mmCIF file of the N, C-alpha and C atoms, coordinates in Angstrom:
data_MODEL
# 
_entry.id   MODEL 
# 
loop_
_atom_site.group_PDB 
_atom_site.id 
_atom_site.type_symbol 
_atom_site.label_atom_id 
_atom_site.label_alt_id 
_atom_site.label_comp_id 
_atom_site.label_asym_id 
_atom_site.label_entity_id 
_atom_site.label_seq_id 
_atom_site.pdbx_PDB_ins_code 
_atom_site.Cartn_x 
_atom_site.Cartn_y 
_atom_site.Cartn_z 
_atom_site.occupancy 
_atom_site.B_iso_or_equiv 
_atom_site.pdbx_formal_charge 
_atom_site.auth_seq_id 
_atom_site.auth_comp_id 
_atom_site.auth_asym_id 
_atom_site.auth_atom_id 
_atom_site.pdbx_PDB_model_num 
ATOM 1   N N  . MET A 1 1  ? -34.001 127.175 -29.732 1.00 0.00 ? 1  MET A N  1 
ATOM 2   C CA . MET A 1 1  ? -34.864 126.609 -30.758 1.00 0.00 ? 1  MET A CA 1 
ATOM 3   C C  . MET A 1 1  ? -35.032 127.659 -31.848 1.00 0.00 ? 1  MET A C  1 
ATOM 4   N N  . SER A 1 2  ? -34.816 127.229 -33.074 1.00 0.00 ? 2  SER A N  1 
ATOM 5   C CA . SER A 1 2  ? -34.879 128.181 -34.183 1.00 0.00 ? 2  SER A CA 1 
ATOM 6   C C  . SER A 1 2  ? -36.328 128.516 -34.532 1.00 0.00 ? 2  SER A C  1 
ATOM 7   N N  . PHE A 1 3  ? -36.471 129.535 -35.346 1.00 0.00 ? 3  PHE A N  1 
ATOM 8   C CA . PHE A 1 3  ? -37.804 129.978 -35.746 1.00 0.00 ? 3  PHE A CA 1 
ATOM 9   C C  . PHE A 1 3  ? -38.538 128.881 -36.525 1.00 0.00 ? 3  PHE A C  1 
ATOM 10  N N  . ALA A 1 4  ? -37.835 128.194 -37.409 1.00 0.00 ? 4  ALA A N  1 
ATOM 11  C CA . ALA A 1 4  ? -38.464 127.135 -38.213 1.00 0.00 ? 4  ALA A CA 1 
ATOM 12  C C  . ALA A 1 4  ? -38.953 125.992 -37.313 1.00 0.00 ? 4  ALA A C  1 
ATOM 13  N N  . GLU A 1 5  ? -38.169 125.664 -36.301 1.00 0.00 ? 5  GLU A N  1 
ATOM 14  C CA . GLU A 1 5  ? -38.587 124.605 -35.381 1.00 0.00 ? 5  GLU A CA 1 
ATOM 15  C C  . GLU A 1 5  ? -39.838 125.021 -34.601 1.00 0.00 ? 5  GLU A C  1 
ATOM 16  N N  . ARG A 1 6  ? -39.875 126.281 -34.179 1.00 0.00 ? 6  ARG A N  1 
ATOM 17  C CA . ARG A 1 6  ? -41.057 126.763 -33.467 1.00 0.00 ? 6  ARG A CA 1 
ATOM 18  C C  . ARG A 1 6  ? -42.291 126.733 -34.350 1.00 0.00 ? 6  ARG A C  1 
ATOM 19  N N  . VAL A 1 7  ? -42.129 127.105 -35.610 1.00 0.00 ? 7  VAL A N  1 
ATOM 20  C CA . VAL A 1 7  ? -43.258 127.068 -36.543 1.00 0.00 ? 7  VAL A CA 1 
ATOM 21  C C  . VAL A 1 7  ? -43.725 125.632 -36.732 1.00 0.00 ? 7  VAL A C  1 
ATOM 22  N N  . MET A 1 8  ? -42.799 124.696 -36.872 1.00 0.00 ? 8  MET A N  1 
ATOM 23  C CA . MET A 1 8  ? -43.169 123.290 -37.048 1.00 0.00 ? 8  MET A CA 1 
ATOM 24  C C  . MET A 1 8  ? -43.923 122.775 -35.826 1.00 0.00 ? 8  MET A C  1 
ATOM 25  N N  . VAL A 1 9  ? -43.483 123.155 -34.623 1.00 0.00 ? 9  VAL A N  1 
ATOM 26  C CA . VAL A 1 9  ? -44.158 122.717 -33.402 1.00 0.00 ? 9  VAL A CA 1 
ATOM 27  C C  . VAL A 1 9  ? -45.566 123.300 -33.347 1.00 0.00 ? 9  VAL A C  1 
ATOM 28  N N  . ARG A 1 10 ? -45.706 124.576 -33.677 1.00 0.00 ? 10 ARG A N  1 
ATOM 29  C CA . ARG A 1 10 ? -47.030 125.202 -33.653 1.00 0.00 ? 10 ARG A CA 1 
ATOM 30  C C  . ARG A 1 10 ? -47.965 124.533 -34.657 1.00 0.00 ? 10 ARG A C  1 
ATOM 31  N N  . VAL A 1 11 ? -47.460 124.264 -35.855 1.00 0.00 ? 11 VAL A N  1 
ATOM 32  C CA . VAL A 1 11 ? -48.295 123.638 -36.885 1.00 0.00 ? 11 VAL A CA 1 
ATOM 33  C C  . VAL A 1 11 ? -48.695 122.234 -36.456 1.00 0.00 ? 11 VAL A C  1 
ATOM 34  N N  . SER A 1 12 ? -47.766 121.471 -35.904 1.00 0.00 ? 12 SER A N  1 
ATOM 35  C CA . SER A 1 12 ? -48.095 120.102 -35.480 1.00 0.00 ? 12 SER A CA 1 
ATOM 36  C C  . SER A 1 12 ? -49.099 120.113 -34.332 1.00 0.00 ? 12 SER A C  1 
ATOM 37  N N  . HIS A 1 13 ? -48.974 121.073 -33.418 1.00 0.00 ? 13 HIS A N  1 
ATOM 38  C CA . HIS A 1 13 ? -49.957 121.181 -32.339 1.00 0.00 ? 13 HIS A CA 1 
ATOM 39  C C  . HIS A 1 13 ? -51.329 121.555 -32.889 1.00 0.00 ? 13 HIS A C  1 
ATOM 40  N N  . ALA A 1 14 ? -51.369 122.423 -33.869 1.00 0.00 ? 14 ALA A N  1 
ATOM 41  C CA . ALA A 1 14 ? -52.645 122.812 -34.468 1.00 0.00 ? 14 ALA A CA 1 
ATOM 42  C C  . ALA A 1 14 ? -53.295 121.623 -35.176 1.00 0.00 ? 14 ALA A C  1 
ATOM 43  N N  . VAL A 1 15 ? -52.497 120.850 -35.895 1.00 0.00 ? 15 VAL A N  1 
ATOM 44  C CA . VAL A 1 15 ? -53.036 119.669 -36.580 1.00 0.00 ? 15 VAL A CA 1 
ATOM 45  C C  . VAL A 1 15 ? -53.550 118.652 -35.565 1.00 0.00 ? 15 VAL A C  1 
ATOM 46  N N  . ALA A 1 16 ? -52.803 118.423 -34.499 1.00 0.00 ? 16 ALA A N  1 
ATOM 47  C CA . ALA A 1 16 ? -53.239 117.481 -33.462 1.00 0.00 ? 16 ALA A CA 1 
ATOM 48  C C  . ALA A 1 16 ? -54.523 117.965 -32.795 1.00 0.00 ? 16 ALA A C  1 
ATOM 49  N N  . ALA A 1 17 ? -54.627 119.261 -32.533 1.00 0.00 ? 17 ALA A N  1 
ATOM 50  C CA . ALA A 1 17 ? -55.840 119.803 -31.912 1.00 0.00 ? 17 ALA A CA 1 
ATOM 51  C C  . ALA A 1 17 ? -57.047 119.641 -32.832 1.00 0.00 ? 17 ALA A C  1 
ATOM 52  N N  . LEU A 1 18 ? -56.855 119.862 -34.128 1.00 0.00 ? 18 LEU A N  1 
ATOM 53  C CA . LEU A 1 18 ? -57.960 119.684 -35.062 1.00 0.00 ? 18 LEU A CA 1 
ATOM 54  C C  . LEU A 1 18 ? -58.379 118.225 -35.152 1.00 0.00 ? 18 LEU A C  1 
ATOM 55  N N  . CYS A 1 19 ? -57.407 117.315 -35.145 1.00 0.00 ? 19 CYS A N  1 
ATOM 56  C CA . CYS A 1 19 ? -57.741 115.890 -35.178 1.00 0.00 ? 19 CYS A CA 1 
ATOM 57  C C  . CYS A 1 19 ? -58.544 115.512 -33.938 1.00 0.00 ? 19 CYS A C  1 
ATOM 58  N N  . LEU A 1 20 ? -58.115 115.960 -32.772 1.00 0.00 ? 20 LEU A N  1 
ATOM 59  C CA . LEU A 1 20 ? -58.850 115.648 -31.547 1.00 0.00 ? 20 LEU A CA 1 
ATOM 60  C C  . LEU A 1 20 ? -60.227 116.294 -31.549 1.00 0.00 ? 20 LEU A C  1 
ATOM 61  N N  . LEU A 1 21 ? -60.305 117.506 -32.069 1.00 0.00 ? 21 LEU A N  1 
ATOM 62  C CA . LEU A 1 21 ? -61.572 118.215 -32.097 1.00 0.00 ? 21 LEU A CA 1 
ATOM 63  C C  . LEU A 1 21 ? -62.605 117.490 -32.944 1.00 0.00 ? 21 LEU A C  1 
ATOM 64  N N  . PHE A 1 22 ? -62.162 116.871 -34.053 1.00 0.00 ? 22 PHE A N  1 
ATOM 65  C CA . PHE A 1 22 ? -63.100 116.196 -34.937 1.00 0.00 ? 22 PHE A CA 1 
ATOM 66  C C  . PHE A 1 22 ? -63.267 114.722 -34.602 1.00 0.00 ? 22 PHE A C  1 
ATOM 67  N N  . LEU A 1 23 ? -62.259 114.074 -34.030 1.00 0.00 ? 23 LEU A N  1 
ATOM 68  C CA . LEU A 1 23 ? -62.342 112.641 -33.775 1.00 0.00 ? 23 LEU A CA 1 
ATOM 69  C C  . LEU A 1 23 ? -62.977 112.301 -32.428 1.00 0.00 ? 23 LEU A C  1 
ATOM 70  N N  . LEU A 1 24 ? -62.683 113.065 -31.402 1.00 0.00 ? 24 LEU A N  1 
ATOM 71  C CA . LEU A 1 24 ? -63.215 112.729 -30.077 1.00 0.00 ? 24 LEU A CA 1 
ATOM 72  C C  . LEU A 1 24 ? -64.738 112.726 -30.010 1.00 0.00 ? 24 LEU A C  1 
ATOM 73  N N  . PRO A 1 25 ? -65.444 113.661 -30.627 1.00 0.00 ? 25 PRO A N  1 
ATOM 74  C CA . PRO A 1 25 ? -66.903 113.593 -30.562 1.00 0.00 ? 25 PRO A CA 1 
ATOM 75  C C  . PRO A 1 25 ? -67.486 112.392 -31.309 1.00 0.00 ? 25 PRO A C  1 
ATOM 76  N N  . ILE A 1 26 ? -66.760 111.833 -32.265 1.00 0.00 ? 26 ILE A N  1 
ATOM 77  C CA . ILE A 1 26 ? -67.264 110.728 -33.072 1.00 0.00 ? 26 ILE A CA 1 
ATOM 78  C C  . ILE A 1 26 ? -67.023 109.384 -32.385 1.00 0.00 ? 26 ILE A C  1 
ATOM 79  N N  . LEU A 1 27 ? -66.031 109.290 -31.517 1.00 0.00 ? 27 LEU A N  1 
ATOM 80  C CA . LEU A 1 27 ? -65.660 108.008 -30.911 1.00 0.00 ? 27 LEU A CA 1 
ATOM 81  C C  . LEU A 1 27 ? -66.797 107.325 -30.146 1.00 0.00 ? 27 LEU A C  1 
ATOM 82  N N  . PRO A 1 28 ? -67.608 108.012 -29.358 1.00 0.00 ? 28 PRO A N  1 
ATOM 83  C CA . PRO A 1 28 ? -68.708 107.306 -28.680 1.00 0.00 ? 28 PRO A CA 1 
ATOM 84  C C  . PRO A 1 28 ? -69.691 106.669 -29.663 1.00 0.00 ? 28 PRO A C  1 
ATOM 85  N N  . PHE A 1 29 ? -69.967 107.343 -30.769 1.00 0.00 ? 29 PHE A N  1 
ATOM 86  C CA . PHE A 1 29 ? -70.874 106.782 -31.767 1.00 0.00 ? 29 PHE A CA 1 
ATOM 87  C C  . PHE A 1 29 ? -70.271 105.543 -32.413 1.00 0.00 ? 29 PHE A C  1 
ATOM 88  N N  . LEU A 1 30 ? -68.967 105.575 -32.656 1.00 0.00 ? 30 LEU A N  1 
ATOM 89  C CA . LEU A 1 30 ? -68.313 104.393 -33.221 1.00 0.00 ? 30 LEU A CA 1 
ATOM 90  C C  . LEU A 1 30 ? -68.346 103.226 -32.245 1.00 0.00 ? 30 LEU A C  1 
ATOM 91  N N  . ALA A 1 31 ? -68.163 103.511 -30.975 1.00 0.00 ? 31 ALA A N  1 
ATOM 92  C CA . ALA A 1 31 ? -68.197 102.440 -29.972 1.00 0.00 ? 31 ALA A CA 1 
ATOM 93  C C  . ALA A 1 31 ? -69.596 101.830 -29.883 1.00 0.00 ? 31 ALA A C  1 
ATOM 94  N N  . VAL A 1 32 ? -70.625 102.668 -29.894 1.00 0.00 ? 32 VAL A N  1 
ATOM 95  C CA . VAL A 1 32 ? -71.997 102.159 -29.841 1.00 0.00 ? 32 VAL A CA 1 
ATOM 96  C C  . VAL A 1 32 ? -72.310 101.352 -31.096 1.00 0.00 ? 32 VAL A C  1 
ATOM 97  N N  . ALA A 1 33 ? -71.843 101.803 -32.239 1.00 0.00 ? 33 ALA A N  1 
ATOM 98  C CA . ALA A 1 33 ? -72.083 101.071 -33.485 1.00 0.00 ? 33 ALA A CA 1 
ATOM 99  C C  . ALA A 1 33 ? -71.384 99.717  -33.461 1.00 0.00 ? 33 ALA A C  1 
ATOM 100 N N  . ALA A 1 34 ? -70.181 99.652  -32.909 1.00 0.00 ? 34 ALA A N  1 
ATOM 101 C CA . ALA A 1 34 ? -69.461 98.380  -32.836 1.00 0.00 ? 34 ALA A CA 1 
ATOM 102 C C  . ALA A 1 34 ? -70.175 97.404  -31.913 1.00 0.00 ? 34 ALA A C  1 
ATOM 103 N N  . VAL A 1 35 ? -70.653 97.892  -30.781 1.00 0.00 ? 35 VAL A N  1 
ATOM 104 C CA . VAL A 1 35 ? -71.378 97.018  -29.845 1.00 0.00 ? 35 VAL A CA 1 
ATOM 105 C C  . VAL A 1 35 ? -72.686 96.541  -30.471 1.00 0.00 ? 35 VAL A C  1 
ATOM 106 N N  . ALA A 1 36 ? -73.415 97.447  -31.108 1.00 0.00 ? 36 ALA A N  1 
ATOM 107 C CA . ALA A 1 36 ? -74.678 97.068  -31.741 1.00 0.00 ? 36 ALA A CA 1 
ATOM 108 C C  . ALA A 1 36 ? -74.438 96.062  -32.858 1.00 0.00 ? 36 ALA A C  1 
ATOM 109 N N  . SER A 1 37 ? -73.382 96.238  -33.601 1.00 0.00 ? 37 SER A N  1 
ATOM 110 C CA . SER A 1 37 ? -73.073 95.299  -34.673 1.00 0.00 ? 37 SER A CA 1 
ATOM 111 C C  . SER A 1 37 ? -72.748 93.927  -34.119 1.00 0.00 ? 37 SER A C  1 
ATOM 112 N N  . ALA A 1 38 ? -72.010 93.882  -33.023 1.00 0.00 ? 38 ALA A N  1 
ATOM 113 C CA . ALA A 1 38 ? -71.653 92.596  -32.427 1.00 0.00 ? 38 ALA A CA 1 
ATOM 114 C C  . ALA A 1 38 ? -72.874 91.908  -31.829 1.00 0.00 ? 38 ALA A C  1 
ATOM 115 N N  . VAL A 1 39 ? -73.782 92.677  -31.242 1.00 0.00 ? 39 VAL A N  1 
ATOM 116 C CA . VAL A 1 39 ? -74.960 92.092  -30.603 1.00 0.00 ? 39 VAL A CA 1 
ATOM 117 C C  . VAL A 1 39 ? -75.976 91.636  -31.646 1.00 0.00 ? 39 VAL A C  1 
ATOM 118 N N  . LEU A 1 40 ? -76.167 92.426  -32.688 1.00 0.00 ? 40 LEU A N  1 
ATOM 119 C CA . LEU A 1 40 ? -77.214 92.152  -33.664 1.00 0.00 ? 40 LEU A CA 1 
ATOM 120 C C  . LEU A 1 40 ? -76.765 91.219  -34.791 1.00 0.00 ? 40 LEU A C  1 
ATOM 121 N N  . ARG A 1 41 ? -75.491 90.873  -34.823 1.00 0.00 ? 41 ARG A N  1 
ATOM 122 C CA . ARG A 1 41 ? -75.008 89.998  -35.890 1.00 0.00 ? 41 ARG A CA 1 
ATOM 123 C C  . ARG A 1 41 ? -75.629 88.616  -35.728 1.00 0.00 ? 41 ARG A C  1 
ATOM 124 N N  . PRO A 1 42 ? -76.192 88.052  -36.791 1.00 0.00 ? 42 PRO A N  1 
ATOM 125 C CA . PRO A 1 42 ? -76.808 86.726  -36.654 1.00 0.00 ? 42 PRO A CA 1 
ATOM 126 C C  . PRO A 1 42 ? -75.759 85.652  -36.420 1.00 0.00 ? 42 PRO A C  1 
ATOM 127 N N  . ALA A 1 43 ? -76.178 84.605  -35.741 1.00 0.00 ? 43 ALA A N  1 
ATOM 128 C CA . ALA A 1 43 ? -75.264 83.492  -35.471 1.00 0.00 ? 43 ALA A CA 1 
ATOM 129 C C  . ALA A 1 43 ? -74.895 82.826  -36.793 1.00 0.00 ? 43 ALA A C  1 
ATOM 130 N N  . PRO A 1 44 ? -73.671 82.375  -36.913 1.00 0.00 ? 44 PRO A N  1 
ATOM 131 C CA . PRO A 1 44 ? -73.279 81.725  -38.170 1.00 0.00 ? 44 PRO A CA 1 
ATOM 132 C C  . PRO A 1 44 ? -74.073 80.429  -38.367 1.00 0.00 ? 44 PRO A C  1 
ATOM 133 N N  . GLU A 1 45 ? -74.510 80.239  -39.575 1.00 0.00 ? 45 GLU A N  1 
ATOM 134 C CA . GLU A 1 45 ? -75.288 79.043  -39.874 1.00 0.00 ? 45 GLU A CA 1 
ATOM 135 C C  . GLU A 1 45 ? -74.358 77.841  -39.993 1.00 0.00 ? 45 GLU A C  1 
ATOM 136 N N  . THR A 1 46 ? -74.723 76.768  -39.332 1.00 0.00 ? 46 THR A N  1 
ATOM 137 C CA . THR A 1 46 ? -73.925 75.543  -39.444 1.00 0.00 ? 46 THR A CA 1 
ATOM 138 C C  . THR A 1 46 ? -74.471 74.743  -40.613 1.00 0.00 ? 46 THR A C  1 
ATOM 139 N N  . PRO A 1 47 ? -73.613 74.257  -41.457 1.00 0.00 ? 47 PRO A N  1 
ATOM 140 C CA . PRO A 1 47 ? -74.099 73.512  -42.619 1.00 0.00 ? 47 PRO A CA 1 
ATOM 141 C C  . PRO A 1 47 ? -74.739 72.192  -42.198 1.00 0.00 ? 47 PRO A C  1 
ATOM 142 N N  . ALA A 1 48 ? -75.698 71.762  -42.978 1.00 0.00 ? 48 ALA A N  1 
ATOM 143 C CA . ALA A 1 48 ? -76.349 70.487  -42.701 1.00 0.00 ? 48 ALA A CA 1 
ATOM 144 C C  . ALA A 1 48 ? -75.339 69.363  -42.912 1.00 0.00 ? 48 ALA A C  1 
ATOM 145 N N  . PRO A 1 49 ? -75.467 68.271  -42.173 1.00 0.00 ? 49 PRO A N  1 
ATOM 146 C CA . PRO A 1 49 ? -74.529 67.174  -42.372 1.00 0.00 ? 49 PRO A CA 1 
ATOM 147 C C  . PRO A 1 49 ? -74.628 66.640  -43.794 1.00 0.00 ? 49 PRO A C  1 
ATOM 148 N N  . SER A 1 50 ? -73.486 66.430  -44.380 1.00 0.00 ? 50 SER A N  1 
ATOM 149 C CA . SER A 1 50 ? -73.488 65.970  -45.766 1.00 0.00 ? 50 SER A CA 1 
ATOM 150 C C  . SER A 1 50 ? -73.795 64.477  -45.854 1.00 0.00 ? 50 SER A C  1 
ATOM 151 N N  . TYR A 1 51 ? -74.345 64.112  -46.968 1.00 0.00 ? 51 TYR A N  1 
ATOM 152 C CA . TYR A 1 51 ? -74.701 62.714  -47.184 1.00 0.00 ? 51 TYR A CA 1 
ATOM 153 C C  . TYR A 1 51 ? -73.438 61.916  -47.516 1.00 0.00 ? 51 TYR A C  1 
ATOM 154 N N  . ARG A 1 52 ? -73.242 60.832  -46.801 1.00 0.00 ? 52 ARG A N  1 
ATOM 155 C CA . ARG A 1 52 ? -72.104 59.946  -47.099 1.00 0.00 ? 52 ARG A CA 1 
ATOM 156 C C  . ARG A 1 52 ? -72.669 58.588  -47.495 1.00 0.00 ? 52 ARG A C  1 
ATOM 157 N N  . PRO A 1 53 ? -72.369 58.160  -48.695 1.00 0.00 ? 53 PRO A N  1 
ATOM 158 C CA . PRO A 1 53 ? -72.868 56.846  -49.114 1.00 0.00 ? 53 PRO A CA 1 
ATOM 159 C C  . PRO A 1 53 ? -72.259 55.718  -48.293 1.00 0.00 ? 53 PRO A C  1 
ATOM 160 N N  . GLY A 1 54 ? -72.944 54.602  -48.292 1.00 0.00 ? 54 GLY A N  1 
ATOM 161 C CA . GLY A 1 54 ? -72.483 53.461  -47.478 1.00 0.00 ? 54 GLY A CA 1 
ATOM 162 C C  . GLY A 1 54 ? -71.125 52.953  -47.868 1.00 0.00 ? 54 GLY A C  1 
ATOM 163 N N  . TRP A 1 55 ? -70.774 53.037  -49.151 1.00 0.00 ? 55 TRP A N  1 
ATOM 164 C CA . TRP A 1 55 ? -69.476 52.484  -49.577 1.00 0.00 ? 55 TRP A CA 1 
ATOM 165 C C  . TRP A 1 55 ? -68.313 53.396  -49.157 1.00 0.00 ? 55 TRP A C  1 
ATOM 166 N N  . ALA A 1 56 ? -68.569 54.629  -48.691 1.00 0.00 ? 56 ALA A N  1 
ATOM 167 C CA . ALA A 1 56 ? -67.492 55.547  -48.322 1.00 0.00 ? 56 ALA A CA 1 
ATOM 168 C C  . ALA A 1 56 ? -66.997 55.287  -46.904 1.00 0.00 ? 56 ALA A C  1 
ATOM 169 N N  . GLU A 1 57 ? -67.701 54.473  -46.157 1.00 0.00 ? 57 GLU A N  1 
ATOM 170 C CA . GLU A 1 57 ? -67.295 54.230  -44.774 1.00 0.00 ? 57 GLU A CA 1 
ATOM 171 C C  . GLU A 1 57 ? -66.296 53.092  -44.661 1.00 0.00 ? 57 GLU A C  1 
# 
């Protein structure tokens, strides 16, 4: 493995470690927010039945 390839591997590992370091602690909060949003979302309002005149039937 050449020197450039080793440098690329080291850099990619460092980037992956930083992503995991910053993303993993946030994931539980995102999961709780998604559950809370799904639970607290109001039920969709059903529209009132529309008026149909007698001649439309």
